[in-house]
C-alpha positions as CSV (number, residue, x, y, z in Angstrom):
1,M,18.5,171.7,8.9
2,P,19.9,168.1,8.9
3,N,23.3,167.4,7.3
4,T,22.9,168.6,3.7
5,I,24.9,165.7,2.2
6,N,22.5,163.3,4.0
7,Q,19.5,165.2,2.8
8,L,20.8,165.2,-0.8
9,S,21.4,161.4,-0.6
10,E,17.8,160.9,0.6
11,L,16.5,162.9,-2.3
12,L,18.7,161.1,-4.8
13,D,17.2,157.8,-3.6
14,T,13.7,159.0,-4.6
15,N,12.3,159.4,-8.1
16,E,11.3,162.7,-9.6
17,N,7.7,163.4,-8.6
18,E,5.4,166.2,-7.9
19,I,7.5,167.7,-5.1
20,V,11.1,166.9,-6.2
21,E,12.7,168.1,-9.4
22,F,16.3,167.6,-10.6
23,K,18.0,169.9,-13.1
24,A,21.5,169.6,-14.5
25,A,21.9,173.4,-15.0
26,K,25.6,172.9,-15.6
27,T,26.4,176.5,-16.4
28,Q,23.2,178.5,-15.7
29,Y,19.4,178.1,-15.1
30,D,16.7,180.4,-16.6
31,F,15.2,182.6,-13.8
32,K,11.7,182.4,-15.4
33,K,11.7,178.7,-15.5
34,L,12.9,178.6,-11.9
35,C,9.9,180.7,-10.9
36,E,7.5,178.4,-12.7
37,Y,8.9,175.4,-10.9
38,F,8.7,177.3,-7.6
39,S,5.0,177.9,-8.2
40,A,4.3,174.3,-9.2
41,L,6.3,172.6,-6.4
42,S,4.9,174.9,-3.8
43,N,1.3,174.1,-4.9
44,E,2.0,170.4,-5.2
45,A,3.4,170.3,-1.7
46,N,0.2,171.8,-0.4
47,L,-1.9,169.3,-2.3
48,R,0.1,166.4,-0.9
49,A,0.1,167.7,2.7
50,K,3.9,168.1,2.7
51,D,5.8,170.8,4.5
52,C,8.1,171.6,1.5
53,A,9.3,170.7,-1.9
54,W,12.8,170.7,-3.5
55,L,14.3,172.0,-6.7
56,I,17.8,170.6,-7.0
57,L,20.3,172.1,-9.5
58,G,23.5,170.2,-10.5
59,V,21.8,166.8,-10.8
60,N,20.7,165.3,-14.2
61,D,17.5,163.3,-15.0
62,D,19.4,160.1,-14.2
63,K,20.1,161.4,-10.7
64,H,23.8,161.7,-11.3
65,V,25.5,164.7,-9.7
66,V,27.1,166.7,-12.6
67,G,27.7,170.0,-10.7
68,T,26.3,173.5,-11.5
69,Q,27.6,177.0,-11.9
70,A,24.2,178.5,-11.8
71,Y,23.8,181.5,-9.3
72,S,27.3,181.0,-8.2
73,N,27.8,184.7,-7.6
74,E,27.3,185.0,-3.8
75,T,25.7,188.5,-4.1
76,F,23.2,187.2,-6.7
77,L,22.4,184.1,-4.6
78,D,21.6,186.4,-1.7
79,S,19.2,188.4,-3.9
80,L,17.5,185.3,-5.4
81,K,15.1,185.0,-2.5
82,K,13.9,188.6,-3.0
83,G,13.7,188.1,-6.8
84,V,11.4,185.2,-6.4
85,A,9.3,186.9,-3.7
86,D,8.7,189.9,-6.0
87,R,7.1,187.6,-8.6
88,M,5.0,185.3,-6.4
89,T,1.6,185.5,-4.7
90,G,1.9,186.8,-1.2
91,R,5.7,187.4,-1.7
92,V,6.3,183.7,-0.8
93,T,9.9,182.7,-1.4
94,F,12.4,179.9,-0.6
95,T,12.5,178.5,2.9
96,D,16.3,178.3,2.5
97,I,19.0,177.7,-0.2
98,Y,21.8,175.3,0.5
99,E,25.1,174.9,-1.4
100,V,26.5,171.3,-1.2
101,A,30.1,170.6,-2.0
102,H,29.6,167.1,-3.5
103,P,32.7,165.2,-4.7
104,N,31.2,165.4,-8.3
105,G,30.6,169.1,-8.2
106,R,28.6,171.9,-6.5
107,V,24.8,171.2,-5.9
108,L,22.3,173.9,-5.2
109,M,19.3,172.7,-3.0
110,L,16.4,175.1,-3.1
111,Q,13.9,174.4,-0.4
112,I,10.4,175.5,-1.3
113,P,7.6,175.9,1.3
114,A,4.1,174.4,0.7
115,A,1.5,177.0,-0.4
116,P,-0.7,178.0,2.6
117,Q,-4.2,176.5,2.6
118,G,-6.6,178.9,0.8
119,M,-3.8,180.6,-1.2
120,P,-2.3,178.8,-4.2
121,I,0.9,180.3,-5.4
122,A,1.0,182.1,-8.8
123,F,4.0,183.3,-10.7
124,D,3.2,186.5,-12.5
125,G,-0.5,185.7,-12.2
126,H,-0.2,182.1,-13.5
127,Y,-0.8,179.0,-11.3
128,Y,1.6,176.1,-12.1
129,G,1.3,172.5,-11.1
130,R,2.8,169.1,-11.9
131,D,1.6,165.9,-13.4
132,G,4.3,163.4,-12.4
133,S,7.5,165.1,-13.4
134,S,5.9,167.3,-16.1
135,L,5.4,171.0,-15.6
136,G,2.1,172.6,-16.6
137,A,-0.9,174.7,-15.5
138,L,-2.5,173.8,-12.2
139,N,-5.8,172.2,-13.2
140,L,-9.1,173.7,-12.1
141,N,-10.0,171.0,-9.6
142,E,-6.6,171.4,-7.9
143,L,-7.0,175.2,-7.8
144,E,-10.5,174.8,-6.2
145,T,-9.2,172.3,-3.7
146,M,-6.5,174.7,-2.6
147,R,-8.8,177.7,-2.5
148,A,-11.5,176.0,-0.5
149,P,-11.6,177.1,3.1
150,S,-11.5,174.5,5.9
151,Q,-15.1,173.4,6.4
152,A,-16.7,172.2,9.5
153,D,-17.5,168.4,9.5
154,W,-21.2,168.1,9.0
155,S,-21.3,164.5,10.0
156,R,-19.9,164.9,13.5
157,Y,-22.6,167.2,14.9
158,T,-24.8,165.7,17.6
159,I,-28.6,165.9,17.5
160,A,-30.2,167.2,20.7
161,D,-33.6,165.6,20.1
162,A,-32.2,162.1,19.1
163,S,-31.7,159.1,21.3
164,I,-30.6,155.5,20.8
165,D,-34.2,154.6,20.2
166,D,-33.9,156.4,16.9
167,L,-31.4,153.7,15.7
168,D,-32.3,150.4,14.1
169,P,-31.6,147.4,16.4
170,D,-30.8,145.2,13.3
171,A,-28.4,147.8,12.0
172,I,-26.6,148.0,15.4
173,A,-26.3,144.2,15.6
174,F,-24.9,144.1,12.0
175,A,-22.5,147.0,12.9
176,R,-21.2,144.9,15.8
177,L,-20.4,142.0,13.5
178,R,-18.6,144.3,11.1
179,F,-16.7,146.0,13.9
180,A,-15.6,142.6,15.3
181,D,-14.3,141.6,11.8
182,K,-12.4,144.9,11.5
183,N,-11.1,145.0,15.1
184,S,-10.4,141.4,16.1
185,K,-8.6,142.4,19.3
186,F,-11.9,143.6,20.8
187,K,-13.8,140.5,19.8
188,E,-14.0,139.0,23.3
189,E,-14.1,142.3,25.2
190,M,-17.0,143.8,23.2
191,K,-19.3,141.0,24.3
192,D,-19.6,142.9,27.6
193,W,-20.3,146.3,25.9
194,D,-23.9,147.5,25.9
195,D,-25.1,149.3,22.8
196,R,-24.1,152.8,24.1
197,K,-20.6,151.8,24.8
198,F,-20.2,150.0,21.5
199,L,-21.5,153.1,19.6
200,D,-18.9,155.3,21.3
201,K,-16.1,152.8,20.7
202,A,-17.1,152.5,17.0
203,K,-17.0,156.4,16.9
204,L,-20.6,156.5,15.8
205,T,-21.7,158.6,18.8
206,I,-19.9,161.1,21.0
207,K,-20.2,160.4,24.7
208,G,-23.6,158.7,24.1
209,Q,-25.0,161.6,22.0
210,I,-26.4,160.6,18.6
211,T,-24.5,162.1,15.6
212,R,-25.7,162.8,12.1
213,A,-23.3,160.0,11.0
214,A,-25.1,157.5,13.3
215,I,-28.5,158.4,11.8
216,L,-27.1,158.0,8.3
217,L,-25.6,154.6,8.9
218,L,-27.8,153.1,11.7
219,G,-30.9,155.2,11.9
220,K,-34.5,153.9,11.5
221,S,-36.1,155.0,8.3
222,E,-38.5,157.2,10.1
223,S,-35.6,158.9,11.9
224,E,-34.4,160.5,8.6
225,Y,-36.2,163.8,9.5
226,L,-33.6,164.3,12.3
227,I,-31.0,165.3,9.7
228,N,-33.4,167.4,7.5
229,P,-32.8,169.0,5.0
230,A,-30.0,166.4,4.3
231,S,-31.2,163.2,2.7
232,A,-30.2,159.7,3.8
233,T,-31.5,158.1,0.6
234,V,-29.9,155.9,-2.1
235,T,-31.9,155.6,-5.2
236,W,-31.7,152.7,-7.7
237,I,-32.9,153.4,-11.2
238,L,-33.2,151.0,-14.2
239,K,-33.0,152.6,-17.7
240,D,-33.0,151.1,-21.1
241,K,-30.2,151.7,-23.6
242,D,-31.8,154.9,-24.8
243,G,-31.9,156.3,-21.2
244,V,-35.7,155.8,-20.7
245,E,-36.5,155.0,-17.1
246,K,-38.1,151.5,-16.6
247,D,-38.1,151.0,-12.8
248,Y,-36.8,152.6,-9.6
249,E,-36.7,152.2,-5.9
250,H,-35.6,154.4,-3.0
251,F,-33.7,153.1,0.0
252,S,-33.5,155.1,3.2
253,C,-31.4,154.8,6.3
254,P,-29.9,152.7,7.9
255,L,-27.5,153.0,5.0
256,L,-25.3,150.2,6.4
257,L,-28.1,147.8,5.5
258,A,-29.3,149.7,2.4
259,V,-26.1,149.1,0.5
260,D,-26.7,145.4,0.3
261,E,-30.4,146.0,-0.7
262,V,-29.3,148.3,-3.6
263,F,-26.6,145.7,-4.6
264,G,-29.4,143.1,-4.8
265,K,-31.3,145.2,-7.3
266,V,-28.5,145.2,-9.8
267,R,-29.0,142.5,-12.5
268,N,-25.5,141.2,-12.5
269,L,-25.6,139.0,-15.6
270,K,-22.9,136.7,-16.9
271,Y,-20.7,138.0,-19.6
272,R,-19.2,135.5,-22.0
273,Y,-16.2,136.4,-24.2
274,M,-13.1,135.1,-25.7
275,Q,-10.1,135.7,-23.5
276,G,-6.3,135.7,-23.7
277,Y,-4.1,133.9,-26.3
278,T,-6.7,131.1,-26.9
279,L,-10.3,131.4,-27.9
280,F,-11.6,129.2,-25.0
281,P,-14.8,130.9,-23.7
282,E,-14.8,132.5,-20.3
283,E,-17.7,133.6,-18.2
284,V,-17.5,136.4,-15.6
285,D,-20.0,138.6,-13.8
286,Q,-20.7,141.8,-15.6
287,Y,-19.9,143.7,-12.4
288,D,-17.5,142.6,-9.7
289,P,-19.3,142.9,-6.4
290,Y,-16.4,144.9,-5.0
291,L,-16.8,147.6,-7.6
292,I,-20.5,148.2,-6.8
293,R,-20.0,148.2,-3.0
294,E,-16.9,150.3,-3.1
295,S,-18.5,152.9,-5.3
296,L,-21.6,153.1,-3.3
297,N,-19.9,153.3,0.0
298,N,-17.5,156.0,-1.3
299,A,-20.5,157.9,-2.5
300,I,-22.1,157.7,0.9
301,A,-18.9,158.6,2.7
302,H,-18.1,161.7,0.5
303,Q,-21.5,163.0,-0.3
304,D,-22.0,166.7,0.5
305,Y,-25.1,166.4,2.6
306,T,-25.5,170.1,2.9
307,R,-26.7,170.1,-0.7
308,G,-29.8,168.0,0.1
309,G,-29.2,165.6,-2.8
310,R,-29.4,161.8,-2.9
311,V,-26.8,159.1,-3.8
312,S,-28.0,157.3,-6.9
313,L,-27.1,154.2,-8.8
314,V,-28.4,154.1,-12.4
315,E,-28.3,150.7,-14.1
316,F,-28.4,150.8,-17.9
317,E,-29.5,147.8,-19.9
318,D,-26.7,148.3,-22.4
319,G,-24.1,147.1,-19.7
320,R,-23.1,150.0,-17.5
321,L,-23.7,151.4,-14.0
322,V,-23.5,155.1,-13.1
323,I,-23.1,156.0,-9.3
324,K,-23.4,159.6,-8.4
325,N,-23.0,161.7,-5.3
326,E,-23.2,165.4,-4.6
327,G,-20.1,167.5,-3.8
328,R,-16.8,168.3,-5.4
329,F,-14.1,165.6,-5.7
330,I,-11.6,166.6,-3.0
331,P,-8.4,164.8,-4.2
332,T,-6.5,166.6,-6.9
333,S,-7.6,164.1,-9.6
334,V,-8.6,160.5,-10.1
335,E,-5.2,159.8,-11.8
336,A,-3.3,161.2,-8.8
337,V,-5.3,158.9,-6.5
338,V,-4.5,155.9,-8.6
339,K,-0.8,156.8,-8.9
340,Q,-0.3,157.8,-5.3
341,D,-2.2,154.7,-4.0
342,A,-2.2,156.2,-0.5
343,P,-4.8,157.7,1.9
344,E,-6.2,161.1,1.1
345,H,-5.4,163.7,3.8
346,R,-8.6,165.7,3.4
347,Y,-12.1,164.5,4.0
348,R,-15.4,166.3,3.7
349,N,-17.0,164.0,6.4
350,K,-14.1,162.8,8.5
351,F,-16.3,161.6,11.4
352,L,-18.5,159.6,9.0
353,V,-15.4,158.2,7.2
354,D,-13.8,157.1,10.5
355,A,-17.1,155.4,11.5
356,M,-17.4,153.6,8.2
357,V,-13.8,152.4,8.5
358,N,-14.5,151.1,12.0
359,I,-17.5,149.1,10.9
360,N,-15.6,147.8,7.8
361,M,-17.6,149.6,5.1
362,I,-14.6,151.3,3.6
363,D,-10.8,151.0,3.9
364,I,-8.8,154.2,4.6
365,I,-5.5,152.9,3.1
366,G,-6.5,154.7,-0.1
367,S,-6.2,151.8,-2.5
368,G,-9.9,151.4,-3.3
369,I,-10.0,153.2,-6.6
370,R,-6.7,151.6,-7.8
371,K,-8.2,148.2,-6.9
372,M,-11.3,149.0,-9.0
373,F,-9.0,149.9,-11.9
374,M,-7.1,146.6,-11.6
375,I,-10.3,144.5,-11.4
376,Q,-11.5,146.0,-14.7
377,R,-8.0,145.6,-16.3
378,N,-7.8,141.9,-15.4
379,K,-11.2,141.4,-17.1
380,F,-10.1,143.4,-20.1
381,F,-13.1,145.7,-19.5
382,P,-12.9,149.6,-19.8
383,L,-11.7,151.3,-16.7
384,P,-14.1,153.1,-14.4
385,E,-14.8,156.6,-15.8
386,Y,-15.1,159.6,-13.5
387,D,-17.1,162.8,-14.3
388,L,-16.2,165.5,-11.8
389,T,-18.1,168.4,-13.4
390,N,-21.0,170.4,-11.9
391,N,-20.0,170.0,-8.3
392,K,-20.6,166.2,-8.2
393,V,-18.8,162.9,-8.6
394,E,-20.2,160.5,-11.1
395,V,-18.5,157.1,-11.8
396,T,-19.4,154.9,-14.7
397,I,-18.6,151.1,-14.4
398,Y,-18.7,149.1,-17.6
399,G,-19.9,145.6,-17.7
400,K,-18.7,144.6,-21.1
401,I,-16.0,145.2,-23.7
402,I,-16.5,148.3,-25.8
403,D,-13.4,148.1,-28.0
404,P,-12.0,144.6,-29.0
405,A,-8.7,146.1,-29.9
406,Y,-8.3,147.5,-26.4
407,A,-9.3,144.1,-24.8
408,Q,-6.9,142.2,-27.1
409,K,-4.0,144.6,-26.3
410,L,-4.5,144.0,-22.6
411,A,-4.8,140.2,-23.0
412,Q,-1.6,140.0,-25.0
413,S,0.4,142.7,-23.1
414,P,0.4,141.7,-19.4
415,D,3.4,143.9,-18.8
416,L,1.6,147.1,-19.5
417,S,1.6,149.5,-16.5
418,L,-1.6,150.8,-15.0
419,E,-0.6,154.2,-16.3
420,D,-0.3,152.9,-19.8
421,I,-3.7,151.2,-19.5
422,I,-5.3,154.5,-18.3
423,L,-4.0,156.3,-21.4
424,L,-5.2,153.5,-23.7
425,D,-8.6,153.6,-22.0
426,K,-8.8,157.3,-23.0
427,V,-8.1,156.3,-26.6
428,Q,-10.8,153.6,-26.7
429,K,-13.3,156.1,-25.3
430,D,-12.4,158.7,-27.9
431,K,-11.0,161.2,-25.3
432,L,-8.4,163.7,-26.5
433,L,-4.8,163.0,-25.4
434,D,-2.5,165.9,-24.6
435,D,0.8,166.3,-26.5
436,H,2.8,164.4,-23.9
437,E,0.4,161.5,-23.7
438,F,0.1,161.2,-27.5
439,K,3.9,161.2,-27.9
440,Y,4.4,158.7,-25.2
441,L,1.9,156.1,-26.6
442,K,3.1,156.8,-30.2
443,N,6.8,156.2,-29.2
444,R,5.7,152.9,-27.6
445,Q,3.8,151.9,-30.8
446,L,0.6,151.4,-28.7
447,I,-1.4,153.8,-30.9
448,E,-1.7,154.7,-34.6
449,G,-3.0,157.7,-36.5
450,R,-3.0,161.4,-35.7
451,K,-3.5,163.1,-32.3
452,S,-7.0,164.2,-33.3
453,N,-8.0,160.8,-34.7
454,C,-5.8,158.1,-33.1
455,H,-6.7,154.5,-32.3
456,I,-5.1,151.5,-30.6
457,A,-2.5,149.9,-32.8
458,K,-3.8,147.0,-34.7
459,H,-0.5,145.1,-34.7
460,I,-0.5,142.6,-31.8
461,A,1.7,140.0,-30.4
462,K,2.2,136.9,-32.5
463,Q,-0.5,134.3,-31.9
464,T,0.5,131.1,-30.3
465,D,0.4,127.7,-32.0
466,E,-2.3,126.8,-29.5
467,M,-4.6,129.5,-30.8
468,A,-4.0,128.6,-34.5
469,S,-4.6,124.9,-33.7
470,Y,-7.7,125.7,-31.8
471,I,-9.2,127.7,-34.7
472,K,-8.4,125.0,-37.2
473,N,-10.0,122.3,-35.1
474,K,-12.8,124.1,-33.3
475,G,-13.8,126.7,-35.7
476,L,-15.4,130.0,-35.1
477,D,-18.8,131.0,-33.7
478,N,-21.8,130.2,-35.9
479,Q,-22.8,133.9,-35.9
480,Y,-19.5,134.6,-37.6
481,Y,-20.3,132.3,-40.6
482,K,-23.9,133.7,-40.7
483,D,-22.6,137.2,-40.9
484,M,-20.3,136.2,-43.8
485,I,-23.4,134.8,-45.7
486,L,-25.4,137.9,-45.1
487,Q,-22.6,140.2,-46.2
488,C,-22.1,138.1,-49.4
489,L,-25.8,138.4,-50.3
490,E,-25.9,142.1,-49.5
491,S,-22.9,142.7,-51.8
492,F,-23.8,140.4,-54.7
493,G,-27.5,139.9,-54.5
494,A,-29.0,136.4,-55.3
495,V,-26.3,133.7,-55.5
496,K,-26.2,130.0,-56.0
497,R,-25.4,127.5,-53.2
498,S,-22.0,126.7,-54.8
499,V,-20.9,130.3,-54.3
500,I,-21.7,130.1,-50.6
501,D,-19.9,126.8,-50.4
502,D,-16.8,128.4,-52.0
503,L,-17.0,131.2,-49.4
504,L,-17.2,129.0,-46.3
505,L,-15.9,125.5,-46.8
506,D,-12.2,126.4,-46.4
507,K,-13.0,128.4,-43.3
508,L,-14.8,125.5,-41.4
509,P,-12.9,123.3,-38.9
510,D,-10.3,120.9,-40.4
511,V,-11.7,118.1,-38.3
512,L,-14.9,118.0,-40.4
513,S,-15.1,115.9,-43.6
514,E,-16.1,117.5,-46.9
515,Q,-19.6,116.2,-46.5
516,Q,-19.8,117.4,-42.9
517,K,-18.8,120.9,-44.0
518,K,-21.5,121.0,-46.6
519,D,-24.0,119.8,-44.1
520,K,-22.8,122.6,-41.8
521,V,-23.4,125.2,-44.5
522,R,-26.9,123.8,-45.2
523,N,-27.8,124.1,-41.5
524,L,-26.5,127.7,-41.4
525,L,-28.7,128.6,-44.4
526,Q,-31.7,126.9,-42.9
527,N,-31.2,128.7,-39.6
528,L,-31.0,132.1,-41.4
529,R,-34.2,131.3,-43.3
530,K,-36.0,130.4,-40.1
531,E,-34.8,133.7,-38.7
532,N,-36.6,135.3,-41.7
533,K,-33.4,136.9,-43.0
534,I,-32.9,135.0,-46.3
535,T,-35.1,133.1,-48.8
536,T,-34.6,131.1,-52.0
537,E,-35.8,132.0,-55.5
538,A,-35.0,130.2,-58.8
539,K,-32.4,128.0,-56.9
540,K,-30.6,131.0,-55.6
541,W,-30.3,132.4,-52.1
542,K,-31.0,136.1,-51.5
543,L,-31.8,138.5,-48.6
544,K,-35.5,138.6,-47.5
545,D,-37.2,141.8,-48.6
């Protein structure tokens, strides 16, 4: 092992995370708790493709060395490995235990091996894991990920009966352009490559042999039978707000070209809303193009083609998209991907993923999902929502605000971390917070109410003078005033015009004269009558029956 002092210094320079835990343990440390951390840290090291994890005794949460007397008896320290092995799956125990004589006191460094693939580590039958620095049960998706045996890469297999004639020439030409954009160093050289050499260089074929990945991305539509029973199809479906299907279309290979065709089917309308500290109107696309393409390309890259299903994009007229692909989500969780912001080390279709990276369909740096979250955050829209149940991945992208309190909180709190926003997003979607999440948001005064019925805090940052001035001079939307009139008539029945004047005149813009305000009220009433919502009777206004 490297110098233990140097190793300790390196660990002290890191924050507590899923594979490093600091405990003060000045006098002693509970053996049961030590075993729970062993299970959690070993499992997390496996999930993050690390060789080992560390439990450090004698260092407090602020990463100050305070010294520990725990397990200071040399005989007991020697038996610690056996004691842990007796309680763990497969009798796994510490790789090694190091005592460090630090100037501030004794430090005990417990090196924990990563759990073997296919064998998560349990302590007394219970599987532990970590969420950041918190200890808890290993979640079901993580457990399944660790238990899953290594699978052969379906996408890399070559097809004996296939040839380059089964590939679409337009798709090959487009792939060349994408490859040149991604690999500028080959831009001149590749002009001399024939199609066969290009396909090998782009890792779409293997020594000239056509792979399943090549058929998916570049194959002619009539060549889809070559990968039967797998499907190279993306389906677009349009549904109304009640989920009734109104239109659909199937797009077959080459999927490199199909993605843009599917994108073209989505009705990406303009969304107009009031943003930030002022009420100046802003217009944005309902769906950022990056979100649609990234979600579709990810679905294609990670689809479990052995299940014979299709990738689908369902567009709902109430302002949301749902993209679905078959197959279990391989990373430990969406939250872990967002926090880690690094490439995943396991892929279902590694050959296909590498090919899609080479022709610039996806980026392997691992920041795609995080970027999707940030795009929605910057528009004050709900974050993408993932459903990972039933052996599939289903992501919902929202094209509108669903909770004004959430949007307002984001607009007025630019310093919120993405982790804070993820938790607030759960609140606006009525998803139950765990005890730690609830306490954290409550302490930061970001939510109100009880755990079972909480909501985003209504108190917000003080409005600027610019906003107040804008409201006084510009006024509010006409619909706001119409709603006030309708609510008044609903509450009090038939009323005289003078009552409506009293209700609205002091709320209209200050730049209007008294007569202009009355004219404004008259116009609002006439508009509501034309809309067949109100009528007059005996010189009084009332709701239309």
